[in-house]
C-alpha positions as CSV (number, residue, x, y, z in Angstrom):
1,M,6.4,-7.1,-0.5
2,S,3.2,-7.1,-2.5
3,S,1.7,-9.4,-5.1
4,I,-0.9,-9.2,-7.8
5,V,-1.8,-12.9,-7.6
6,D,-5.8,-12.8,-7.6
7,S,-8.2,-15.7,-7.0
8,R,-11.2,-13.3,-6.6
9,P,-14.1,-13.6,-8.7
10,P,-14.2,-11.5,-11.7
11,T,-17.2,-9.6,-10.6
12,S,-15.1,-8.2,-7.7
13,P,-15.3,-4.3,-7.6
14,L,-11.5,-4.1,-7.4
15,D,-11.2,-5.6,-10.8
16,A,-12.9,-2.9,-12.7
17,P,-10.3,0.0,-12.5
18,W,-7.5,-2.4,-13.6
19,S,-9.3,-4.3,-16.3
20,G,-7.9,-5.1,-19.8
21,S,-9.1,-6.9,-22.9
22,G,-7.7,-9.2,-25.6
23,A,-6.0,-12.5,-25.6
24,G,-2.6,-10.9,-25.5
25,Y,-3.4,-9.0,-22.4
26,G,-4.8,-12.0,-20.6
27,Q,-1.6,-14.0,-21.4
28,A,0.5,-11.1,-20.3
29,V,-1.4,-11.2,-16.9
30,Q,-0.9,-14.8,-16.4
31,Q,2.8,-14.6,-17.0
32,H,3.0,-11.4,-14.7
33,D,1.3,-13.4,-11.9
34,Q,3.8,-16.3,-12.2
35,V,6.7,-13.9,-12.1
36,I,5.2,-12.0,-9.1
37,Q,4.7,-15.2,-7.1
38,R,8.3,-16.2,-7.7
39,L,9.6,-12.7,-6.7
40,F,7.4,-12.8,-3.7
41,A,8.3,-16.3,-2.5
42,A,12.1,-15.2,-2.9
43,G,11.4,-12.3,-0.8
44,L,9.9,-14.3,2.0
45,R,12.8,-16.6,1.9
46,I,15.2,-13.9,2.2
47,Q,13.3,-12.1,5.0
48,G,13.4,-15.4,6.8
49,L,17.1,-15.4,7.0
50,R,16.9,-12.4,9.3
51,K,16.0,-14.4,12.5
52,H,19.2,-16.6,11.9
53,L,21.6,-13.5,11.6
54,A,23.0,-11.0,14.1
55,D,25.5,-9.2,11.9
56,R,24.3,-5.8,11.0
57,E,25.9,-5.6,7.7
58,A,24.2,-9.0,6.6
59,L,21.0,-7.6,7.9
60,E,21.3,-4.4,5.9
61,R,22.0,-6.3,2.8
62,I,18.8,-8.3,3.3
63,S,16.9,-5.2,3.6
64,L,18.5,-3.9,0.5
65,V,17.7,-6.9,-1.7
66,S,14.2,-6.9,-0.2
67,A,13.7,-3.3,-1.4
68,E,15.0,-4.1,-4.7
69,L,12.4,-6.9,-5.1
70,D,9.7,-4.6,-4.0
71,A,10.9,-2.2,-6.7
72,A,10.9,-5.1,-9.3
73,I,7.3,-6.0,-8.3
74,R,6.1,-2.2,-8.7
75,D,7.9,-2.1,-12.2
76,L,6.1,-5.3,-13.3
77,R,2.8,-4.0,-12.2
78,R,3.2,-0.9,-14.1
79,T,4.1,-2.7,-17.1
80,I,1.3,-5.0,-17.1
81,H,-1.1,-2.0,-16.7
82,S,0.5,-0.3,-19.7
83,L,-0.6,-3.3,-22.0
84,Q,-4.2,-2.4,-21.7
85,S,-5.8,-2.2,-25.2
86,G,-7.6,0.9,-24.5
87,P,-7.6,3.9,-21.8
88,P,-9.1,2.7,-18.5
89,T,-11.7,4.4,-16.8
90,P,-10.1,6.3,-13.8
91,P,-11.2,5.0,-10.4
92,T,-12.1,7.4,-7.7
93,F,-9.5,8.2,-5.3
94,S,-11.0,6.2,-2.3
95,A,-11.5,3.2,-4.7
96,S,-8.0,3.4,-5.7
97,V,-6.7,3.7,-2.1
98,L,-8.7,0.5,-1.4
99,A,-7.3,-1.3,-4.4
100,V,-3.7,-0.4,-3.1
101,V,-4.4,-1.8,0.4
102,A,-6.0,-5.1,-1.0
103,A,-3.2,-5.7,-3.5
104,T,-0.4,-5.0,-1.2
105,A,-1.8,-7.4,1.5
106,R,-3.1,-10.0,-0.8
107,D,-0.8,-12.7,0.0
108,H,-0.6,-12.0,3.7
109,A,-2.8,-13.6,6.4
110,L,-2.9,-10.2,8.2
111,Q,-5.3,-7.9,6.5
112,P,-5.1,-4.2,7.2
113,E,-8.1,-2.2,8.4
114,L,-8.9,1.1,6.5
115,H,-10.9,3.9,7.7
116,L,-11.9,6.7,5.1
117,T,-13.4,10.0,6.2
118,G,-14.5,13.2,4.3
119,P,-14.8,14.3,0.7
120,L,-11.8,12.3,-0.6
121,D,-13.1,11.7,-4.1
122,S,-13.8,15.5,-4.6
123,G,-11.2,17.3,-2.4
124,V,-7.9,15.7,-3.2
125,D,-5.7,16.9,-6.2
126,P,-4.8,14.2,-8.6
127,V,-1.1,14.9,-8.2
128,V,-1.3,14.7,-4.5
129,A,-3.5,11.5,-4.9
130,D,-0.6,9.7,-6.8
131,H,1.9,10.5,-4.1
132,V,-0.4,9.4,-1.2
133,R,-1.1,6.1,-3.0
134,A,2.7,5.6,-3.6
135,L,3.5,6.5,0.1
136,L,0.7,4.2,1.3
137,E,2.0,1.2,-0.5
138,E,5.5,1.8,0.8
139,G,4.2,2.2,4.4
140,L,2.2,-1.0,4.1
141,C,5.0,-3.0,2.6
142,R,7.2,-1.9,5.5
143,A,4.8,-3.0,8.1
144,L,4.0,-6.3,6.5
145,R,7.6,-7.3,6.2
146,D,7.6,-7.3,10.0
147,A,6.9,-10.7,11.2
148,T,5.7,-9.6,14.6
149,T,3.0,-7.3,13.3
150,A,-0.3,-8.5,14.3
151,S,-2.5,-5.5,13.2
152,I,-2.2,-2.6,10.7
153,T,-4.6,0.3,10.6
154,V,-4.8,2.9,7.9
155,T,-6.8,6.2,8.3
156,L,-7.2,8.6,5.5
157,R,-9.5,11.7,5.8
158,V,-10.0,15.2,4.5
159,L,-10.6,17.6,7.4
160,R,-10.2,21.3,7.9
161,G,-8.8,22.0,4.5
162,R,-6.1,19.3,4.8
163,L,-5.6,15.7,4.0
164,E,-4.2,13.3,6.8
165,M,-3.2,9.7,6.3
166,G,-1.9,7.5,9.2
167,I,-0.4,4.0,9.1
168,S,-0.3,2.3,12.5
169,D,1.1,-1.1,13.3
170,D,1.9,-3.2,16.5
171,G,5.0,-4.6,15.2
172,S,8.5,-4.6,16.7
173,G,9.2,-0.9,16.3
174,F,12.6,0.7,16.5
175,A,14.6,3.0,18.9
176,A,15.9,5.2,16.1
177,P,14.5,5.4,12.4
178,P,16.5,2.9,10.2
179,S,18.3,4.0,7.0
180,C,16.2,2.2,4.5
181,R,14.9,2.7,1.0
182,G,11.3,2.6,2.0
183,L,11.4,5.4,4.4
184,T,13.4,7.4,2.2
185,A,10.8,7.0,-0.6
186,M,7.9,7.9,1.8
187,R,9.7,11.0,2.7
188,R,10.4,11.9,-0.9
189,H,6.7,11.4,-1.7
190,A,5.7,13.6,1.1
191,E,8.0,16.4,-0.2
192,L,6.7,16.1,-3.7
193,C,3.1,16.7,-2.6
194,A,4.1,19.6,-0.3
195,G,3.2,17.6,2.8
196,T,5.0,16.7,6.0
197,L,5.8,13.2,7.2
198,S,6.4,12.1,10.7
199,V,7.4,8.6,11.8
200,S,7.2,7.7,15.5
201,S,8.1,4.3,17.0
202,S,9.4,2.5,20.1
203,L,10.9,-0.9,20.5
204,G,8.3,-3.5,21.0
205,E,5.4,-1.0,20.6
206,G,4.9,-0.7,16.9
207,T,5.2,2.2,14.3
208,R,3.1,5.1,13.3
209,V,3.6,7.0,10.1
210,L,1.5,10.3,9.7
211,L,1.3,12.3,6.4
212,I,-0.4,15.8,6.5
213,V,-1.0,17.6,3.2
214,P,-2.4,21.0,3.3
215,G,-4.9,22.5,0.7
216,A,-7.5,19.7,0.4
217,D,-11.2,20.9,-0.2
218,A,-12.7,22.0,3.0
219,E,-16.2,23.1,1.5
220,R,-17.6,19.5,1.8
221,E,-16.6,18.6,5.1
222,G,-18.9,16.5,7.3
223,T,-19.6,14.0,4.5
224,A,-20.4,10.4,5.5
225,T,-17.6,8.4,7.1
226,T,-16.9,4.9,5.7
227,S,-14.9,2.2,7.6
228,V,-13.6,-0.5,5.5
229,R,-12.0,-3.7,6.6
230,T,-10.1,-5.7,4.1
231,V,-11.4,-9.0,5.2
232,G,-10.9,-12.1,2.9
233,V,-9.5,-10.1,0.0
234,R,-9.4,-13.3,-2.0
235,T,-13.2,-13.5,-1.9
236,G,-14.2,-9.9,-1.7
237,L,-14.5,-6.9,0.8
238,S,-16.7,-6.4,4.0
239,V,-17.7,-2.8,4.1
240,V,-19.3,-1.2,7.1
241,R,-20.7,2.2,6.9
242,G,-20.8,4.5,9.8
């Protein structure tokens, strides 16, 4: 469950790609934030019921309601972006990935760690980039909903003519992949960008999601590696370059 509630200073680099202008836009953003907060709080309360229930059907219904709330939040976010008064400056792919991680985890104490490697801003097709971001958001929401998760690591790289993205967590895991909207959506995004998706997990040992998409630019391999940890998203980002 993600939220757009933002208490970072206006000079934060994450604000630039999504900025708007005009009094109407500012008022819409404020109303949007309030609605998102209410939806997010409702989602947390619903998820909190899981520990009091053992009935499988009831747990499945909770998962369904949580997925619907996630979808509502994404729809609201798209709507507020569409109210911008002018065409936005497109962010680079790596910047947009960082924004997705920060926005998805903004209202969680747990902050994912993000590692970016290779020519991500020049070697990734825009259509592929759209599906990678959507899959990333779904994967992070799934991991963050698990109350037992203590760490999440996202790796994204272009290497040997292909793009690879991994999302790993140390949460509760599962013995068999559950039938849920999030995993279905991730598989669909992988198919639409001609990629392959694998999900591996064990009970009590967390989960790893791996997306591989062939056809990324291999000509500029070996460019600098950036390691980014989203520490204190409300006040900015700590960036470490390797």
